[in-house]
N, C-alpha and C positions, 0 to 999 in steps of 0.2 A: 455229376459232381459240381458242375458250374451252377446248378440251380439250388444247391443246398443253402447258400447264404440267403437267397431270396425266400426260401421256405421257412427258414428259421426266423427271419425278419417278419414274415407274415404271421407266424405263430405268436411272436411277441406283440405285434400290433393288435391281433385279435384278443389276446389276454387283457391288454390294456382297456379295450372297449367293455369287456365283461366287468372288470373291476370298477370302471367309471360309472357304468350303469348302476352298480351297487352304491356308489357315492350319491347318485340321484335319490335312491331309495332312502338312504340314511339321512340325508339333509331334509327330505320331505317329512320323514318320521319325527325328526327332532325339532321341527320348525316352531313348536309351541314352547320349547324350553331353552333353546339357544338361538340368538339372533345371528344373521349372516356374518357380521363383522367378527364377533367373538368366536364363532364356529371356525371361521377360516384362520383366525389368528392362532387359536389353540392347536388346530390341525397342523399348521406348518411350523409352529414353535416346537411341538413334540417331535415332528419329523427332523427338524434341524438338530435337536439334541441327540436323537438316535444316530444321525449320520455324522455327528461331530468327530468320532474317531477316524472316519475316512477323510474328512476335511483336514484334520491334523496330520494324517499320514501323507497326504498329497499337498501339504501346505506350500511347498516350493513351486510346484506346478500351478497351483491356484494363484499364488502371489504373482507369478509371471504372467498368467492370463489376465489378471486384474490390471497389471501395469500396461499390457499391450492392448486390451479391449475393455476398458472400464465402462464406457457408455453402453456398449453392446450387451455386456453382462447385466448391467442394471436394467436395461430395457427388457431383456428376456425374463428377468426375475419379476419385474412389474407386470408383464403380460401374463405369464403362466401362473404365478403364485398369487399375486395381489389382485390383479384385474379380473382374470377369468373366473376364479373361484368365488370371489365376493359377489360378482354379478350373477353367477349361477345360483348361489344360495339365496340371493335376494329374489330372483325370479321364482324359485321353488316355494317361496312364502305363499304365493297365490296360485301358481300354475301347477297342474298335475304332473306326475312323472312322465306320462305319455306326451303331454304338450311340450314339456321341457326337452324330451328326447327328439321330437320332430323338429322343433325350432333350432336347437343346437345342431341338428343334422344338416343344417345349411352350411356348416363349416367347410365341407369339401369344396363347395362352389366358391366360397369366399377365399379359400386357399388358392384355388385355381386362378381367380381374378387377381389376387395380390401377387402371385408368382408371375403372372403375365405382365402386370404393370411394373414389377421390379425389373424384369428383363427388357421391358420396353417394346414387346412384340404385340401385334394386334390379335384380338380374339377371333377364333374361327366361328363360322355360322353355327356349328354344332355346339360349341361352348355357350354361345349366346342363347340358343334355343333351350339347352339343358338348364342354364341358370334361370331362365324365365319359368320353365316348368317346375323347378324346385321351389322358387318363391311363390308360385301359384299354390303349391302344396301347403306352404306355411299359412297363406291367406285362407285356405279352406279350414285349417285348424282354428284360426282366429275367428272365422265367421260362425263357427259352431260353439264358440265359448260364451258361457253365460256371463252377464254383467257388461255394461257398456261404459263409455266415457274413459276418463283417465284411470280410474281404479281397475277397469277391465283390461287395459292395455299395458299397465305398468309391468306386470310379470313378463309378458312376451317381449317387451322392450328391453328389460334387463337380460333376458335370455339371448336375444339377438346381439346385444353388446358382448355377452360372454362368447358367443360363436365367433364374433369378429376378433376379439382379443386372442382366442385360441388359434385362429387362422394366421394372424400376424406372428404369433410365437412360432408356429410350425415352419412358416416360410423363413423367418429370421434365423431360427436355430440351424436350419440346413445351410443357409447362406453365410452365416458368420463363422462357421467352422471353429467353434471354441475348442482349443486344444486340451480338453480334459476328458477323462474317462466318464462314462454316463453317470455313475453313482457319485463321483466327485463333483460333477457339474450340478447334479440334483441337490447335493448337500449345500453347495454354494448358493444356488438359487433359493433354496428353502430358508437359509439364514438371511439373505438379503430381503427376500419377500416378507419374512417375519418382521424385520425391522421397518419395512414400509407399512405393514399392517399395524404395527405398534402406534403409528401416528393416527390411525383411524379408530383405535380402541376407545379413546375418550368420547367419541361420537356415537358409540353403540347405545341402543335404547335401554339395555340392561347392564348394570355394573358387572364386571366379570366375576367378582366375588360372590354374587348372588345366584350364580348358575348352580342348580341342584345336581350333586354328584350321585345320581341314581345309577342302578345297574344298567339301565337302557342308555344313559348318557355315556358311561364309561365304555360300554361295548361299542357304541357308535363312534366315539373318538378313537378307540383302538383300531377299528376297521378302516376309517378314512385316513388314519395316519400311516398304518402299515400297508394296507392293501391299496386304497385309492390314491395314496400319495407316493410312497416310496416304490412299491412294486409296479404300480401302473405307469408312473412317469418314466421310470427306468425302462420298462418294456416299450413305451412309446418312443423314447429317444433311440433305443436300439433299432426299432423298426424304421424310424424316420431317417436315421443316418445311412441306412442301406437303400431303402426304397425311394427316398426323395419325397418332397412335399406333395407333388401331384399324385403319385401312386399311393402313398400311405394315407392320403386324405380319404380315399374310398373306404377305408376300414372304419372311419367314423360313422358310416351308415349302419354299423352294427349296434351302436349305442341305442338309437330309438327302438330297435327290435328287442334287444335285451331289456331295455327299460320298461317297455310295454308289458312284456312277459312277467318280469319281476314285480311290477306295480300291481298286476292282477293277483299274482300268487301271494305276495307278502303284505301289501297294503289294502288289497281288496278293491282297487280302483276299477272303474268301468271304462272300457274302450269303446268309443262311439264309431259308427260308420264313417262320420266325417273325418275322424282322426285316422282311420285306416286309409281312406282316400287320400288324405294329405300326406301320409307316410309313403304311399305308393307314388305320388307325384314327386316328392322330394327324392326318393330313391331312384326313380326313373330319370329325373333330371340330372342327377349326378352321373348315372351311367351314360346318358347321351353326351354330356359335357366331356366325359373322360374318353369317349369312343374315338374322338379325333386326335386326342393328345398323344404325343410321342414321348416316352420316358427314356432318358439316357441310361446307358449301362452303368453298372455299379463301379465306382472308382476304387482302386486298390487303396487300402488303408483307411477307408471311410468309417469303418466300424472300429471303435476303440475299446 
């Protein structure tokens, strides 16, 4: 019975990875018709509108949270909604789904590093070795990528920035303990993130009114709004609130696996031996780094 909350949290964390892998597929498929800025803005604007009834229902709790932790909430919104997704979509303009999955798969290592620095404790030998192995895997992927110079590295650089933003969000979300239910917090983050994205819309390469509303575009926006936004982030927050940042970070390793499979099945992408070797190194590095880590017991009332 004591293990049931952990199993439920693990199931939510796994579901989030599958939904996010689908987000990679959708963004890559729509890259020719919607630019990263407009795609992210529309995604979270629609999500905020869908979640508006929940925000209004919990408006007193949300107002109290904003009064108590305004900067923390704004930081979480900027990291999870504005920063991570815009950088991810920018990276997928030139990187394949497999490359994106492997590079963002560095997030568990980055979560571990940020959590350690936040606590002010030294890294163990296993964590240092695991981190080195994981980054070696990312380098293997880059070494086999066609195209050199700035154009060849732009996509991976955006993706590494996305992984860093997500790692910072995961650690901060667990540390800040925002006193809101997961869906209420998501609605608040979506609304604030959309406002932040609104400031970037004028810089988008294509005016938002010129985006073609084809069946493919409508289906893609529907999926990333309902599945990859609302359901996925809710599932991730449920898992992170119980498991903690170090343990839940391991589940991010499922994204490159799911992304590779879906990329082959849906987009017809080719997975190279170098990419498989890179994935193995990243996955192995995370396991080595986590092996020495000790995760504290679940706190009562952590899940809201």
